[in-house]
N, C-alpha and C positions, 0 to 999 in steps of 0.2 A: 503494499499499499503507499503510494507516495503522497508528497506533503498534502497537495490539495485535497487528494481522495479521502484522508483522516478528515481534515475540515469538513468535507460534504458526508460523511458518514454519523450516524446517532451516536459515536465513542463521544467519552468525555474529551475534551480537550483543554488544558491548562497552559495558561501563557500568563504575560504582565504586561504592564503599562512602560513602555520604554519614553519617559517626559522630559528627558533631558536634552534629547537630540545627539546624545551622543553614540558614534559608531563601535566605542570601544566597547560601553555597556551592552549595547544590542550584542556586538559579537560574542562577549560573556555569558550572556543569556543564554544565547543560543549552544554554547557549547556546554551549558549545564544541562541540556536537553529539554528543556520547555517547547510544546507542541507549537505554540505560536506566540509572536511579538507586537504589539500595537503600537505603533510607529506614529506617534503623535503630532500632528502639522496644525491642530486645533488649540488647544491649550497649552501643548508643550513646546519646546525649543527648537523643534524640528523645522529646517526652514525647506524650500521646495530645491534648494540648490546641495542642502545636505541629505536629501535623501538617497541619492543613488548611492554614497558611500556607505550608509545604512544598511541598503539592499545588499550592497557589495560584502560587508562584513560580515552576514550572515547566512551568505550562499555558502551550498555544499553541506548546510547541515540540515536534520530533518526538522526543522522549525520554520513554519511559514510566517511570512512578514505579510501583514493587515497593516495599510497606512491610512489614518483617518484624516481626509481632507477638511479643511476648516470651511467650506461652504461646496453648495450646489455646483458648482462652476465647473460646466463639462470640458472646458479645455484642460483645465488642471488635472481633472481625473482621467483624463487619456494621457495627459504628460506622464503622470505616476505608473498609470498600468506599462506605457511603454519602457518605463525604466525597470519592469521587472516585477511588481508588488503581486503578492499570490491571491490579494483580496483588498477591496477599497470599505471602509467604514465612512457613512455619511452621517453628520450630525442631525438632528431635530427633522425626522422624518415624518411628515402631517397627514398626508392623505397618499391615497392611491395614484393621483394624478401626478404628486412629486415621483414617487417610487417608478412609475413609468418613464417618466424623463430621466431618471438616473439609470435605469438599466439600458435605455438608449443611447446615454452618453458612454457608459461601459461596453457597448455593443457595436459590431461592425453591420452593414446592410445585409441582409432587408431588415434584422431585429432594430438594429440603431442607426447611430449616425457619427460612430466614432471614426475620426480618421484612421488612414490605413498605412501603413508602411511597414514592412517585411524586415528592414536592416536597425531595428530598433535592439536595445539590451534585450527585451523581452524573449525574442527569437533569436538571441544569441548573433545578434548583428548580421543577419543572415543565412546563418548557417542551420538553422531549422526552420520550418514553415508554420505559418500560423495555424494550419489547418491540423498540425500534428500536436497544439498547444491546448491545453485545458481552459473552458471559461474561467475567468476570473471570478470569485466569488464577490457578492453584495452582502454588507452588513448595514441594515437599516437601523439607526438608532429611534428608539422609541423613549421621549425623554420629556414628553408636555402632555397637559390634558388631551391638547389637539391630536395627538398623536395616540394617545391610549383610545379616543373616542372611534378613531378610524382603524385600530388596530386589524380588525379583522379583514379589512378590503386591503390594506397594505401586506397582509400575510399571502392574500391569495396574488399577487401582482407576480407572473411568470419571470421569474430573473431575481426575486429577491430568496437569500439563501439563509440568512440570518436577521431574527428581531433581536437587537441587543439593546439591552436596557441602561440608560446612564443615570444611576440612582439619585446622583447629587443634583442633577438639572430636573429630574423627573420629580423627588420630594419637594422640590422648589416650587416646580409649576402647581402640583396639587396643592400646596400651602397657600401662593398666591392668588390662586383662584378659587381657593375655598371648598376644593373638592369634596363631597360626602364619600368617595370612595378611598376607603383604606389603601395604602401603600401594597400592603402585604397581599391584598385583593386584586391592585393592579398586577401585581406580579404572577399571580395566577392565570387573569385574564391577558396577559401576553402570551404565556405558557399555553394556554389552551388554545390560542388563535393558532399562533405554530404548529402545534401537533394538527388540529385541522386542516391545515393547510399542506402537511408533509414536509415542512421546513424546522429549523432550529432555534433556538433559543438563546443569548448570552449575556452575560451581565458582569460587571468589576466589582470585585467585592474586596474590600478596604480591610475589612477583618479576618484572620483567617477561619478563625472558628467560625464565620457564617458559612462556609465551605461547604459542608455536610449537607446544610440545610437546604442550601440554592440545587444541589445536585437531586436530593429526595424531590423538589418540585419540580424537576425536568429541567434544569438549565444545562447545556453540556460544554459550551465555548464560554470558560469562565476564566477570568483574567483575576489575577491575585495581586492586591497591589500596584505599586508604580517603583521603578527604579530609585527616585529622587526620595520617595517615602521610605523605602528600606536603607538609603546611603543616612538620610536624617537618623534613624533610629540608632543607625549604628554611632553614628558623630557624637549623640547625646550621651549616650550609654557610655563613652570614654571618660564623661564629667563625672558618672558614677564611680570612678575607680580611686578618687582622690579623697 
């Protein structure tokens, strides 16, 4: 089973957030055998020019590279895919129409309108054909009340592979809109929508102790903490030595 096939399967895949933008940290995380890494361009320090170095750093490992773009811009999505990302995560997906537009941005004709070049890194600069490569995965982030209200329709859009919960934004949205729906119930709703559509669910777990509960709920693509949080905990622990 190759990297993309594992992400597409029902198997549990554990990863982490690479917020620092450091290709060295991404390389180390891949060496440690994580199933996938989220290279974060939205809130993390990763720039578009830095994506290529991070992708090269984890190449050759059994670790999938999921790049979170900061916007729904089709051109940026296309460029990240050309550089060899296995999957794209897009924030704030709130309707089936948005999901359909994002699928088109990720897909060549006749499904979509992504620009085509066979000499990009994703196809070994022309040494392999696009036809022999797997379609990149689409992680649609459900992190607003509007997204929750449309989650069943979003899940049914062909080309959506994973409904990925952004806990911080989702909790903020539920609170800001005084939603009567409890956060735990929203998680169950997302999982049920994904199951009904035959796709997968993912989430970021800030606390390791939450992972067993999330797996029991049906989440299978789980990111555990972030590189910055892990480094922060390590640095702070040094102060306890004195």
